[in-house]
N, C-alpha and C positions, 0 to 999 in steps of 0.2 A: 434385414440390413447387413451389408457385408462387414466383415471384421477386418480391421487394418492392423497389421503386425509390423512394428518397427524392426528394420533389419540393421544389423551391425556389420561393419567391415570384417573380413576374414583376418586381417592383420591390423595392428595398431596404426593410428595416424595421430602424431603428437607434435607439439611445438616445444622447443627447448630454449630456455633463457638462463643466463647466469645470474648468480647473486654475489654479493660481496664476499660471502664465505667461499665461493668457488675460486675467486681470485686469491684469497688468503691461503687456500689449500693448494694452489697451483705450484708446481715445481719452479723455482726461480730460473733454472736452466731452460725450462720450456719457454718462459716469458722472454728470456734473453734471445732465444731462437726466433720467436715471433718478431721481436723488435728489429733484429739484424736483418732477417729476410725481408720484412716489410720495407725497410729503408733501401736495401739493395735493389729491390724490384721497382720501387717508386723512382729512385734516381735513374735507373735504367730507362724506364718509360719516358721520363722527362727529357733525357738526353736524346732518345730516339725521336721524340716529337720535335725537338730543336733541329735535329739533322733533317727531318722530313720537311720542316718549315723552310729549309734552305734548298729544297727541291732535290735532295740527294738520295731519298728513298724512292726507288722506282716501283710504283704501285702503292697500295694502301698501308697505313700503319694504325691498326685498330688497337689503341692503347687500353690498358686495364687500370688506369689511374682511378682509384676509388674502390676497385673491386678486389684488391690484393688480399683482404682479410679472409675471404672464402677459400682462396687457393692455399694460402699459407696455413690456415687453421686445419684444413683437411689433409694436407700433404705432410706436415711435420711428423706425424705419427706413423708414416708408412715406411716400408722396407724398399731397398733398391729394386728387388725382384717384383714388387707390386707394380702394376702398370697403370699409366694414366694416358688418356688422350683428350683432346679438346677441340674447340671450334676455331673460327677465324680470329676471335679475340682470346688468344691463348698464351701471350707472352708470360703472364704471371704464373700460370700453371706449369709451363715448361721450366721456367727459372726456379720455381719452388722445388720441383722434382730434381732438377740438376744440382741445385745448391744443397739439397738434402742428401744427395748422393755423394758429393765431394766433401761436404762439411756437415756431418750429422749434428754436431754441436758447435755453435758459433761462440766466439769470444768478442763481445761488443767493444772491448778495449783495443782489440787487434782484429778488426772485422774482416779485412780483405787479405786472404791468403793467396799465394800464387795460383792455386787450383781455382779459387773463386774468380780471380782476375781473368783466367783463361776462359771460364764458362761465360762470363760477361762479354768478353771480346768475341768469342766464336758465335755467340747468339746474335750480337750486333752485326757481325760480318755476314751471317746468314740473311738477316733482314735487309742488308744492303746488296745481297746477291754476290758475295765474294767467295773465292775458292776456299778460304779457311773456315767457312761456315760449317755447321754440323751436317748440312745436306749439300755441301760444296757449292752453295750459292743458288741451287735450283729451287729450294723450298720457299725462301723468303719469309715474310712475316707470318703467313698463314699455314705453312707446312714445316713445322719444327719437329725434328725427331732426333732422339739420342737413345737408342735401344739399351745401351749399357746402363743408363740411369733409370730405365723403366719408362722413359718418355716415348710413347708409341707413335706419336705424330699428331699434330694439330691438323685441322681440316677446314677447307674453305667452303664446303657444301654444308648448309645448315642441316644438322642432324645426321650428316653423312658418316661421321666417325663412330656413331653409337653401335651399329651392327659389328663393325670391326673390333670394337672393344669387347663386345659379347663373345666373339670368337677367341680373343686372347684369354678372357676369363674362363671360357670352356676348356681351353688347353691347360690352364693352370689346374683346374679341377681334375681333368682326365690324367694329368701327369702325377697326381697324388699329393700335390702341395696344398697348403692352406693360404696361398697367396691370393690376392684379389686385384681387381681392376676398377678404376674409376673413370667414367666417361663424363666430361664436363660439356654442357651445352646451355644455351640461353633460353629465355622465355619464348623467343620466336620459334624454337624447335619443338616445343612440347606438343604441338598439333601435327607434326610431321609423321607420315606413316611409318617410316623406318624406325623412329623412336618408339612408337606405340607397339609396333610389331615385335621389336626387341624386348620390350617389357613383358609382353605375353610369352615369348619363347623362353626367355631366361627364367621367368617364374615357373613355367611348366617343367623346366629341366633343372631347377635349383642351381643356376649358374651364378658364380660369385662376382657379380657386377654391381657397382654402385652407380646409379643414375643421379648425377649431381647437377641440379638445375640452378644456374646463376640467374635469378630473377632480378634483372636491373630495370624492370618496368617498361622498357621500350625495345621494340624490334625496329631499329633505325628510329623512326619517329612515331610508329604506331604503338599505342599503349596496350598493355595486357587487357584492360577493360574493354577496349575496342575489338580485341582479337578473340576473346573467349568469355563465356559466362561465368565460369568458376575461376576466380582470380587467385585462389590458393592452389598453385600449380602442383604441389605435392599430392593433391587429391587424385592425380592421374594414377598414382601407384596402387592405391587401395583397390581400385577397380580390377586390378590384375592379381590381387592377393599378395601384394608386396608391402612390407612394413615401410611407412613413410614418415619423414621428419621435416619439420619446418623450423628454421633457425635464422637469427639475425646475422647475416654475413658480414656486417661491419664490426662484429665482435669475434675476433679470432678464437678466443677461448671457448665461446659458446659453440663455434663450429668444431673445434677440436674435441670437446666433450661429446658432442653429437656423433662425431666420427668414431669415438671410442665405443659407443653403443652399437653403431652400425658395424664396426669391425667384429664385435663379438658375434653378431648374427651371421654375417657373411662368411667369416673364417670358419665357423662351426659347420658349414655345409648346408645351411638352411635356405640358401638362395639369395636373390638380389635384394637391394634396398633402394629407396628413393630419398634424396636429400634436396630440399629446396632452400637455398640461401638467398635471403633478400639483400641485394647489393645495389650499388649505384655507380654508373660510370660518370665521372665528373665532366668528361668532354663528350662531344658529338660522336656519332658512329665511327667517324674516321677523322683524324686531325686534331688540332690543338684548340679549337673553338668550343665553347660550351653549347649545349643544346638550345639554350635560350637565344643564342645568336641566330638560330634558324626558326625561332618562333613557336616551337612545340613544347617548350618547358619554360617555366617562370624562373626568374632569378631567385625569388624567395624559396621555391622548392629546392633549387640547387644548393642554396646556402644551408637549408635545413639538413641536407645530407652531408655537406662538407663539415658541418658541426659534429658529425658522427664518424669522421675520418678514422679508420682503423689504426693508423699510425699514432694519432693523437690519443686514441682510447688506450692502447697498450702502454704508451709512455706515461700517461697520467696515472693509470693503475699501478704501474711499477714505482712511480715517484711516491704515491700515497703509501705504498707498502715499504718504502725506504730502501728499495732495491737499486735505485739509480737516481741521479740528480738531473736537473734540467740541462746543466752544462754537459753532462755525459751524453744525454740524448742528442744534443746539438753536435757533439763530437761524432756520434754514430752517423748522423746525417752527413757530416763533413767527409767522413771516410768513404761513404757510399758515392757521394758526388765526385770526390777526387778519383775514385776508381773508374767512373764513367768518363771523366775528362781524359784520363789516360787512354781509355779505349778509343775515344775519338782521335786522340793524337796519333795512335797507332794506325788508324784506318784512313784518316783524312790528312790533307795538307793544304797549305795556302794555294789559292787559285791565282796564278800570276796574270791571267787574262780577265779576271773578274773585278768586281768592285772591292774597295779596301775592306779587309776582313773576310772576304769571301773564301770558301773552302771547296775542295773537290776531293773525290775519292782517289786514293793513290792508284795509279794506273797498273802497277805491277801486281795488285791484289785481285784483279778480275780473273775469272776462269779463262782458260784458253778456249777460243772458239771451236777448236777441234773436239771439244768435250760435248758439243751440243747433242749429238745422238748416242753418245756412249751410255749404255745401261738402259736403253729402251727395253731390251731383253738381256738375259745373260749370254755368256759366250758358249753355252752348251758344253763346256769342258767336262761336265759331270758325266757325259755320255762316252767320253774317251775310253777306249778299251772294251766297250760293250760288244757282246756277240750279236752280229747282225746276220740275217738269213733272208733268202728268197725261196719261194715254194719250189722252184725248179732245181735248186741245189740242196734242199733240206734233206738230211739223211735220217731223220727220225720217222717214227711211224705216224702215218696220217690216215684219216678215214673221212668219209662223206658225213658232214654234220650240218645241223641248222645254225644259221648265223647267230640267232639270239642265244642259243645254248653256249656258243663259244664266248659270247660276251660275259655270261655268268662264270664260265670256266676260267677265263683269264683273270677275272677279278678275284675269284676264289684262290687261284694260285698266287697272285700278288699279295693278297691279304694274309695268306698263310706264311709267306716269307718276310713280310714287312708289317709289323704291328702298328706302324705309324699311320697306315692307310685307314681313313674313316669315310664311310659313304653316307651322304645325307640328301634327303629330298622327300617329296610328297609321296606317301604310300610305298616307299621302297622297302619297308619292313614287313609288309603284309601281302596278301593276294598271291602268295606262293611265287614271289619274285617281282613284286611291283606290277604296274599296269601292263607290262610287256614281257615279263619273265627274265629281265636282265639281272636281277639279284636273286635268282632262284637258289635256294639252299643256303644263302649267306646269313640271314638273320639268326638262324638256329645255330650256326657254326661260330659266328663271331658276335657274341652277345655284347651289347653296348657299343658296337662299332658300325652298326647299320641303323641310322637315326631317321625315323619317320618324323618329318617336320610338320608344323602347322602350315596352312596355306598362307604363306607370308614370304614371298620371294625376296623382297628387300632384306628381311631379317636373316634368312638362312643363307643367302648368297654372301652377304656381308659377314656372317658368322664364319663361313668357310674362308673368306678372305682374311679375317683376323686369325683364324687357326693357322693358315699358311704363313702369314707374316710372323707369327710366334716362333715357327721353325721346328716345333717338336712333333707336328703331325702333317700328314699329306691328305687333305680333304679331296674327296671326289663328290662333286655337287651335281645332282641330276635335276634338270629342268624338264618337266614332263613334255612340254612343247616349246619350240624356240620362241614363239610369239610372247611367251611369258617373260622372256628376257627383258622386254620393254618395261615391265613392271619393276624390274630390278636394275634398270639401266644405270642408275647412279652408282650402285655398288659394282656392277660388271665393268663399266667403262671408266667412270671418274675415279673409282677407288682401286679395284683389283688391277685393272690394266695399266694404270698410270703409276702405281705405288713405287715400283723399283726405280724408275727414272726420276720421279718427283722428289724422292728422299735421298737422292745422290747417286743412284745407280748400283747400290750394293745390297738392297733389301730383297732377298729371295722371296718369291711368291709361288711355291710349289702347289698349285691348285689345278685340278682337272675338272672341267665343266662338260658333262655329257648332255646331249639332247638329240632329238630325232626330227628329221624332215618327214612330214606326214601327208605330203601331196598325194591325192588320189584316194584318201581314206574317208572323204566326205565330212570332215570336221569343220569345214568352212573357213572364213576369212581370218579368224583369230587363233588358229591352231596349226597352220600348215607351212609356215615360211621356211625358206632356206636361209640360215643366218650367215653363210660364208662371206657374202659381199660386205655385210656390215662389219664383221670382225676383221676382215682383211684391210679395212680402211681405218681401224681403230688401233691406236698404239699399244704395244705391250703384249698382245696375245699371239700365241702360236696356234695353228689350226691343222688338224688331221682329219682325213675322211677316207675310210676304207670301203672298197667295193667288193671285198670277199672276206671270208672268215680267217684265212691264213694271215692276210695283211692286218686284219683287225688286232690279232694277238700282238704282233710286233709293234704296231703303232700305239696301242694302249700301253704296252710296256715302256716304250720311249717316253710317252706323255707322263707316266707315273715317275719316271726317273729325272725328268727335267726340273730345274729350279724356277721355271717360268709358268705362268698360267697358260693352260692348253685347252682349247675347245676341241672336243671330240664329237664330230657330227656323224649320226647314224641315219638310216632311212627305213621307214616301216616296210617298204617293198622288199628290203633285204632280210628282214627278221626271220621270215619263214623260208627264205631261199637257202639252198644247200651248196656246200662246197667243201673242198678238202681242207682239213685243219688238223693240227697235231693232236695226238691222243694223250700223251703224257708230258712231252717236252714243250713247255709253254714259256720258256725263259729267254727267248731271243727278242731282238728289236728289228724293226725296219729302219734302215739307216736314215739318220736325220738329213732332210733335204734331198732324198733320193726318189725320183719318180720311176715309173715302170713303163716300158714300151710293151703294151699288150699285143699289138699287131704291127709289124713292120710294113711300110708302104712307101710310095713315091709321089702320089698325086697331091696329097694335102695332109697337113698335120692336124689331127683332131685332139684337143685337150679337154679332158673331162674328169669326173670323180663320182663317187657313190653309185647309185643305181643307173646313172646315165652311161656308165661304161658298157653295160650289157645292151642298153638301147642303141648305143653307137655301133656296137658290133653287129647288131641286127640290121641297122641301116646300111652299113658297109656291105654286108652280104647281099642285101636287097638291091642295092644300086650297082654293085660290081665295081665301084670306084676303089682304086688301090690306095686306100688311106692308111696313114700311120697313126695309130691310136695310142695316146699316152695317158695313163692313169696318174694324175698329179700326186695324190696321196697327201703330201705336205702342201698346204694352201697359202700360208701367210707369206708376206713378201720377203721375210728374212730367211725362210726355209725352202721356198719353192726351188725346183731344180732347173735353174736357168741353163745349165750346160746341156741337159737333155733336150730342152726346147730349142736351143740354138742349133744343135746338131741336126735336129729334125727339120727345122725351118730352112736351113741351108740346102737340105736335100729336096724338099717339096716346094719351097717358095710360096706357100700358102698356109694359112691357119684358119681353123674353125674351132671356136670355143663352144662347148656344149654344156648347158646346165638346164635344170628343169624349172627353176623359180622365176618369179616376176622380174621384169626388166628394170624396174625402178631401183631395187636393192641388189642388182645383179653383181655376181662375183666377176663375170667376164668384162664388166665395164672398166674396172681399173686394170685388169690383166691385158686387155686388148690395147689399151693406151700404152702400157709399159712395153709390150711386144713391139709395137710400131716405133717406139722411141729407140729400142735396143737393136732391132733387126730390120729396120726400114729398107736397107740396101738389098736385102735378100727376098723381100716380098714383091711378088708380081701382081698382087691385087690386095685390096684392103682386107684387114682381118674380119672374118665373118663370124657371126654369133648366132647360136640357138638359145633362146630364153623362152620363158612363159610370156604372157601378155602383161599389160600394165596393171590390170585389176588383180586383187587378191582372189584366190580360188573361192568359188561359191559352193553352197550346199548342194545345189542341183547337180546331178551327175553329169548332165550334158554340158552345163556351163563350166563346171570344174574341168572337164576334159578340154574344153575350148581355151581355158586359161593357161594350162600347163603344157610343157613340152614333153613329147615322147618320141618313139621311133619315127613316126611319120614326119615330124618336123626336122629331125636330123637328116632323114633321106632327102627332103626337099632342099635343105641347106647344102648337102653334098652335091646335089645336081647343079645347084646354082654356082658353086665353086668350079665345078667341071666346065660349065658353060662359059665361065669367065676365062678359062684357058682355051676356049673353042672346042671343047670336048662334049660328047653326049653319052 
């Protein structure tokens, strides 16, 4: 008969409750802070719900009424340099962090200082989409950020902010501080891959992150019991070796005492912790109606939780201890309500065209419409004065080198000069340079700065994003194959790409994402894509693609210097190709937005990048057509060299865009549309394109070749353009 041995979790999993003795031992000033913050946040939320009820909040208003105890109890004991981020229901966390920053100790007899009034007004203005908001009106209710206070940004994607918080926490640790980060998310996020991936990664690396689960029992209307077997959600943590705590979130003191234990663990360098706070939102997912109005909760259930209101709990405990009277509690409430009425008076005015008592937003407070695209990317002023070079004019020593060796060399040179650069990705730390040799020699030379990650693209891409937003480090994230980007699409596109613009246009995101096109290598449909077309149509990203080793050095240096996220695309066909590259002088850049005329000609303008530059040269030689070939190098719409394209089109009156990848996600799709809009008067025939076929490349060598474009397809397209002019 088999022997069964009970297993114990690696780290403790406990529930914490307060006793009367805990309340008696609590610092009265701490309880005063609880009471003041709770009432300020409650009054804020109630006023926002009233404004929303008048139709003046454009979009949702996910209130935290009822859940304030978890936020206040967990944040009161933090420093301003500690970071927090949260979910779509994040007003209470943001306000608790902001209030704690401007007024670490509240006086309930004089609750509202000018600084507090400003925080309340700017937060409300942001929710209304006004220029004086913390994100200048772009973030609204679900994207609240104030870096100065340690409020890293709330997030509309369920679970989406957790990897970013992990990156912030990693940066805190790497910078030698004992600061920590808390990421708040709801019960609906505990089964999200990015959350679980981040738990695993932070535990493996001892990252000082607190996973704070606000278990309010419902993801919209779906109960925890319907969504998962184990309803004690803090149990997720122990499976990753993370100490985990369960606490009554309606009891701010219990949350505070739990966080004291958590802080001891996390600040001592022992890694992350999980806290599950049981809370309850008094209203529906969005708006001012209770859940019972929609039939998924009973009025009896709602009343049982209202009887546990954290505001009432703190007030009653303080009254029992003789610290405050009921009249004083009511005065605290009155001060908070008056502060919010003043906020409304500043932001709203009577609507002369509406019903009696109707209000409208003051017209002068809206952002200028000219602000709409400002901050999609930075202005690249950080590159001003940089030394730029081209191979033809380069005076340093060069020699014939393998492309992949130059990739490792330029990264070595950059890391040696800038200790902020961190490289992370799967297997980059082993195999003598990763799977292709691009990090050859770096792990041994830069210990702790070449990070081999778990197979968890959401987690490590988001970790890189959080590191970049922190500002102390410049992450270089490697995706082994571009198709893996889809696994991390939320972090790549919703988070990293949109962060600067979404949070007001001033949040730098200095991140480099390296990946390689692998068409022709036989790896099949899920490993070979060209990501240029996808990134060119996604906001926020810059894109570079080098066709030779010399240009790679300059483009990578520019990418590392930019304060924007930059996609650096490589190609497996180029890795073992050789070309001239500098021997020791690797400190130049390729000028931002500068394409290169590889071959001058008069018959047709050929636009291409990566390995298709050499294929285009072969086709031009094969057909004898006098084509002008331009290596784009910078591919994003903000950086592409329109001047070079215009000059060439005016000369040739025809364009052929050459790429290797499938037509569905084609880079040339948007580019041809833009060329025809800009230069229609100079075109004597439609823009022609060379792409692969509709299907993703197959494993079969024959079918793979039939799917992708090479020299033969470029030759055929050149002949077709020539025939369009009546030439052969």
